[in-house]
C-alpha positions in Angstrom: 14.8 -14.7 62.3 12.8 -14.8 65.5 12.6 -18.5 65.4 16.4 -18.9 65.2 16.9 -16.9 68.4 13.9 -18.0 70.4 16.0 -20.0 72.8 18.7 -17.4 73.4 18.1 -15.8 76.8 17.9 -12.0 77.1 20.9 -10.6 78.9 21.2 -7.2 80.7 24.5 -5.8 79.5 24.3 -2.8 81.8 25.5 -5.1 84.5 29.1 -6.4 84.8 28.8 -10.2 84.6 31.3 -12.6 86.1 31.4 -16.3 85.3 30.1 -17.0 88.9 27.1 -14.6 88.5 26.2 -16.2 85.1 26.5 -19.7 86.5 24.1 -18.7 89.3 21.7 -16.9 87.1 21.3 -19.9 84.8 21.4 -22.5 87.5 24.3 -24.5 86.1 25.4 -27.6 88.0 28.9 -28.3 89.1 29.3 -30.7 86.2 28.2 -28.2 83.7 30.5 -25.5 85.1 33.4 -28.0 85.1 32.7 -28.8 81.5 32.6 -25.2 80.5 35.9 -24.5 82.4 37.6 -27.4 80.7 36.6 -26.1 77.2 37.1 -22.4 77.6 40.5 -20.8 78.1 40.6 -17.8 80.5 41.2 -14.4 78.9 44.2 -12.4 79.8 42.6 -9.1 80.7 45.9 -7.5 81.6 47.3 -7.7 78.1 47.8 -4.3 76.4 45.9 -4.2 73.1 48.1 -1.4 71.7 45.4 1.3 71.6 47.3 3.6 74.0 50.7 3.5 72.4 
């Protein structure tokens, strides 16, 4: 299994990561960021998931 994940970077999940912080951490270019933004839809974090009803 180790070989499969050898190129996956370690991520500290104790920190709250924003897109901007991740882009800076991994040194993405404007072109790479634009590509990601064109492929990924933003999540609606205001939507109620029904847990508190």
